[in-house]
N, C-alpha and C positions, 0 to 999 in steps of 0.2 A: 654537383658532380652527377654524371650520368649513372644509371643503374647498371653497373658492370660488376660481375662477380669477382671476388678476389683472385680466384684461380684463372681468370681471363685477363687480369691486369698485366701480367708478364707475358710477352710474346717471346717464346724461346726461339732463338735464331739457329736454325739447322744448317749451319755453315760447315758442312761436311761433304766429302767428295763423292760418296756413293749412296744409293738408295738403301742398301742393307744397313749401313751405319746409321743412316737417318731413322730407319724403322726401329732399330735397337733403342735409340734415344727416345723416340715417341713412346714405345712400350714401357720404358723405364720411368718416364716423367709424367705421362698423361693421367696418372692418379692425382697429381698435384698441380699441373699446368694444362690448360685446355686450349691454348692458342699457340700456333707454331708458324714461324716464318720460313718460307721456301724462297731462296734467292737464286741468282743466276746460275751459280755453279751446280747446285743440287738439281735445279729444274732441267738443266741441260743433260745431266747424267740420269735423272729418274723420270723426266717428262711427267705426264699427267698421272702416272701410276702412283707416285709418291704423294701427290696432292689428294688423290682419291683414297689412298690408304689412311691418311691423317683424318680426313673428313668422315670416313666410314667408321672410325673409332669414336665418333661423337665429339671431335675437336673442331676448332676453327683454323683457317689458314689465311695468312697474309702472304700473297704472292708478290714478291718484291723484285720486279723485273725492270722498274723505272723506264717504262716505255717512252722512247724519244725518237720520233721519226716524222715524216710528213703526216699531216693531219689524217688523211684517209687511211693510212697504214695503221696509225694508232687507233682510230675508230674500229677498224677491222680486228685489231688485236684484242680490244676490249670485248668484242662480240664473241671471241673464242673463250674468254674468261667468264663472262657473265652468267652462264648457265652451268658452271662447274661446281657450284657450292662454295666458291671462294668468298670470304668475308671482306677482305681488304686487298686492294691492288694499288700499285704506285706508278706515277707518271712524272715526267720532267719536261718542261718546255714552255713555249710562249702561248699567247692567247688562243691562237688557232688550234694548237695541239690540245690545250685544256678543253676547249669547246667540243672538239671532236671526241675526246675521251668520255666526257660526261653525257653526251648525247646517247640516249638509248642504252644506258649502262645496266639496266635491270636491277637486281638486288645487290650487286657488288658495290661496295663503297670505294670511291676513287680518292686517293690521297696524292697531293702534289708534294714532291720533294722540294724543299726550299733551298738549303745549302747543306751539302754533305758534312757530317761531323768530323771528317778527316781534313776539312778545309778551314783555315783560319785567316786572319787579316794579312799575314805575310803572304799567303797565296794570292789574296786579292790584289796586293800591291804588285806582285810579279805579273799579274794579268792586266795591269794598268787601271785597276778599279780603285775608286776612292770611297770614302765613307767606311762604315763599320759593318761587320757581319750581321749584327742585330738589325741595322737599317735595311740591308738587303733581304734578310729573312722576312721582315715585316712587309716590305713592298711586294714580295712574291706571294706571301700568304694572303694579303688583301686582295690581290688580283685573282688568286685561285678561288677564294671564298666568293668573290663577286661573280665569278664565271660558273659557279655551281659545283665546285669540288666539295666532297664530304668532309675533308680535313686535310691536314698537312703532316709531313714528317719534318721535324726540326729538333735541334738539341734542346735539352731541358733548360739550358741557359737562356733561350729565347722564348720559352713557353709563357712566362709571366707577361712580358710585353705584348705577346700575341693575345693572351686572354684580356689584358687591360684594354687593348685597342679594338678587339673584334668580338668579345663576349664568349658565351658558352655554346653557341649554336653549331659547333663543328668539332671534329676529333683532332687531338694532337697526339701523335705517336713519336716517342723519343728514343732513338738509339743512343749509343755512347754511355750506357749506364754501367756503373761499377759499384760493388758492395761498399758500405761505409768502412769496413775493416780492411779493404785492400789499399795497397800503396801503389801509386802510379809510377811505373817504370817505363820500359820501352812499350809504346802503345801507338797503333796507327790511327787511333781516334784522338783528336786534339781538343774537342769541346765536350768534356765529359762531366757527369754529375752522378749523385747517388739516386737510388730509386725514391727515397723519401723526399728529397728536394725536388725531384721531377714532378711528383704528385702535388706537392705543396704549390709548385709554380703553375700547375694547371694541366699537366699531362694526363691523358686518359689511359694510355698504355705505355709500358716501357719495354724496349727490345733488349734482350740480354742473351748472350751466347757464351762467349769465352769464359766469363767468371763461373758459370755453372759447369760448362764442359770440362774445365781443367781442375775443378774442385776435387778434393779428396773425398768429400761426401756431397754429391750434387743435391740430394734431397734436403739435407740439412741446410745447404746454401740457399735453396729455394725458400725454405721456411723462414730463414732470416730475412731474405729479401721481401717476402710477403709481410713480415712483421714491420719492416721499414715502410712499406706501402700503406699498411693499416695505420701506422703512426702519422704518415703524411695526410691521409684522408681525415684523420681526427683533427689535424691542425689546419686543414684547408678552410 
């Protein structure tokens, strides 16, 4: 496993509508979590100010905008990101888009999104696709890795097949993480797993938002999740 501090294993998803609310969460959590995800909603409301705020407090940022456009536009978008202190950013697309993204990317690590965790095989069938989600994830990950991506975003369910096929030379970031004590009810994520299982399967980071945000005691929930991660690391 890579030398990643326990307080950087969880990437807290700042899926909130305003910069003020996001800053409140960063202030509350960054004694225990040092990695935060800024997605499309928050970035559009807070722009670079929220990214700078997080980094200026000594934290890391995953800028999750899933760039998907013509190659030159994606290349230019990465140029806007690479000197802002962002640690991870995400793209989605074909060979030409991936090549454009990784070209001259500076210090930012580029992650290719494989298959969204809200997507399952019934969705594939509706789109006329055959095979399994796992097959599709592996195909896309192999291509991304071969073309120079630093890692991928995939569910924890596909992390082990990716590690078995492609080794340890890239990052796997896994959303769709739920605490072991939670019971799945209505959930817009379909391919979910626990933090412990994600790490055992080979994930480097787990993206967690809602289970912490809605917890009665967010800090206690973080400690429990970090315990799960430590257990997973011990078993890996």
